N, C-alpha and C positions, 0 to 999 in steps of 0.2 A: 218249376219256374209261374212267375205270376203273368196275367194276361191282363189287356185293358183296352178300350176303345179312345181310339183317335181321330178325331175328327179336322185336323188339319196338321200339316206340316208347312210353315212357312222360309221359305229360305232368304237371304239377306235381309234380314229385319235390321231397323236402324235405332226402332222407337222401345227396342223393350230389354234396355240393360245397355252396359259399353262396347263400341263395336258395332261390327257387322257380324248379327245373330240369327241361329236358325231356332223359330220359336214353335212348338210344338203345342197342339189344341188339344188338351183333354176332353173326352164327353162327361156330361154328368156334371150339375150344381145343384146345390142345396138352396141357392136363392130364388127369385122370382120378380128380377126386375121389370118393372112393366117397360124399359125403356132399352131394353136388351136389344143389342146389336148381333150377336153368336147362336139363336133361339134353338139351332140344329145342335150346340152342346149343353142343351137345357137336362133332356133326359139322361136318364144312367142308364136305358135300354136301345138297344140299334132301331132305326128309321128308315123310312123309304122317303127321299126328296123326290116330289114329281115336277116337275118342268110345265107350263103349259103353254108357254109361248111359242110357237113352232109346231103344235099337236096337229095333228092332221084329221083325229079323228077317224082311224083306223079299227078301233076295236081288237087290235091284236093283244095289249095287256090285259083286256075284259076278258078275251077268248082261253088265255092261258091260267087265267088263275084260281086257284082251287081253293080258295076260302076268298070270295068276293065281300063278305060280311067281314070279315075278322082278318087283317092282314099277321099271315103266319112268316113271313121273312125270307120265302123261299127264294125271293129274286129272278121267278121266271118272267114277270110285268118288265124288269129292269134288261134282260137279254131279248124279249120279245118287243121291246121298242123298235121302231125301225127310224125315229130319229133322235136315239140316246138321249131322251128327256128324261129319264128315270136312274136313279143312282142310290145305292146305301149312303146314309148320312157320314159312317164312319167306318174304319178297318179296325178289325180287333188284329191286335199283334201280341206275342211277348214281348216281356223287359228286354231280349236279348234281341229280338226282331229290329224293335224299335230301334236299338242303341246300334245295331248294323247297318242301317240307316243313315243314323249321322255322323256315326263314326268316318263314313266315306267321305266326309268333309272335314276328316280330323284336322289335317294340317291345318288346312286355311283356317278354322275356326279357334283353333291355338293360336295361330298367329295375330287373328285379328279380333276377335269376339270372344264367342261360346253361345251358349244352347238355354233356353229361357223355354220354362214350363207353365203353361196359361190355357183359360177353359173358355165356355166352363171353369169347373174349381178343380186343378190339378190335384191339391191334398185330399179329394174325397176318394181318389185311387190310389189310398197313401203306399200300400204294398209294391202296385205296378209302378208307382213314382220312382219310389225310392231304391230300386231293387235296377230300373232302367239307370239313374246316377249313379251306382257301384260302377255302373259297368264303363261310364264315360266319364271318371275319373283319369287326368287331372284339370279338363277341361272346367273352364270357368262356368259356374252353375246359377242360374236366377231361377226363381219361382215369382209368377204372378200370381198374389188371394187374394180373396176376399175378407180373408180371415175367420170367417165362418165356418170354423172346422174344432174338433174337439184339442183342447190342450197338449195334451200329449202328442197329439201328432202334430202341433205348431211344434211341439217343442225338438220334436226328432230330425222335423224341417232345417230348424234352425241350426244344427248340428251337421247339416249335410252342404249347404249351399254358400255361395260367395255375395250373393246379392239376394235383397226381398224386395220385391212390390208388390207395395200392398193398397187396397182401394180402401178411400172411407167416403161412402157413401152420403151420408149427413149423422149429423153430432146428435140429434135428438128421437130417443129410442123408438117414440112409438110415430112419430112420421119416418122414421127408416121401415118399420113393420110395414106400414100402408103402402107403402112403393114398391118395396123387398119380398115380403112376405113371413119377416121373420125382425126379431129385435135385433139391436147391436149390441148386447151385454157381451155377450161372446167374442166379437171384435174387439171390442176395447180392453178386454182382458189380456187376449192373443196381443192386441198392440202393447199391451203394458209388457208383455214378454220379450218383443221383439224389442223397445227401447232398452230392457234393462240387457240382453244381451250380447251389447255390443257392435251385434251385425248391422255390415250397414243396409242400408234401405231408402227407398225411395216410397214417397207417396203420391198416391195417385186420386184425383178427385174427377170424378164427372162431371161435369156442371150443367146439370137439367133443368131446363128453363122450368119454374113454379116448382120445384118438387126444394133442389137445395141452393139456388142462386139467389142466396142474400147474407149480405152483409156479415149479420147476426151469424146466422149459419156458418160462417169462414171464422168467426171470430173464435166464436165454442172449439171449431177445430183445431183451429192454430194454440188455441190455447191448452188442447191435448198432444201437442207435438213441439211445445215453447221445451227448448235447454236439451233436446235428442242428443244425445251425442253421437249417436250412429246415421241420423238423418242426411243423407245426400244432397238432396234438393224436394220439391212439392211441384206435381205436376199439374197443371189446374187444363182438362180436355174440352174440349169445344165438344160439344153434339150435333151430331149430325142424325138427319133422318136416311139412313142407308139401309133399314135392315127389312122394309116394308116387301122387298123380294123374297125374301130367306122365310119370311109367316106363310106367304103363299105357297113356297114349295111344301110345305108342313100342313099344307091343309089348314092354317089358322090365321086369323085378324092380329095386325100390329095393334095391340091394347093400349099405347101411353097415343093420350091427347094433349094438347096445351093450348092454348089462347095469345101465349107471347114471346117474344124471339127474347135469348138476354144478351143486350148490348152490346157487352164489354168483359170481357174478363178481365183489365186490370186494374178496379176499384177491389177488386178479390184480391190481385196477386201484391197488394199494395199491403192489405191485411195481415199477411203472410210475413212479409220485408218487415213492415214494423216490427216483429214480433222474432225479428233475427232468423227466420226460417228463409233460403231460397230458393227462386219459383223459376218454374220452365213453363212456358206456351208451346206447344208444336205447332 
């Protein structure tokens, strides 16, 4: 039985596929997007989140820690904190355990929506993901992916899901590398597989100030998508500075800085609509 790390399960999600869904966030991501809003989903390992707001500096956590120089994830500080300011970032579950949690709402999900797997990068835990999916059929299943995964994993995913939600961060490979840590060649190769598969898909573009918010970049992206039969729509996602507190919980600083806002998404929407691509702005 495969086991994996899940850092959140969001019930009643309405923006992750058709209907009202449960979205499962799997831990671990091969990208390091500087604007990432889910830093607790980046590492493939378990972590302890440490809140400081409300801390009374009682020293209880330090008193019980057996390894102050290197966290060994024993959980003693979590149990000792009188303000409950510490917790593990994720739950380790077997595929059967995760499926059982999700199937408690089987009737509702079958009637109204389905299950979407996100992250992190859900395809970075392929064995765990696919085995969980096998337990969930015939529910409507979707995967939200960066596309930066091996082609054989991507192909297997295409044979199992009803819908793919795929991010495209930037059409230029070097700019993509600068802001995410990896080039986009693997992503574009998997996008080609997705287009050829006939599987329904949605493309998502997080519009990041000073990174990809140009008409030129949107036009290059539109050229990649023009004429794709399975493409249901393209979603332009507004950038929001909401991740700072999460980085603090991990003892890190939010790495992304910019000097201007993106004023409007409408000019970008027109670029895609002129190429026959329907656009949705949540």
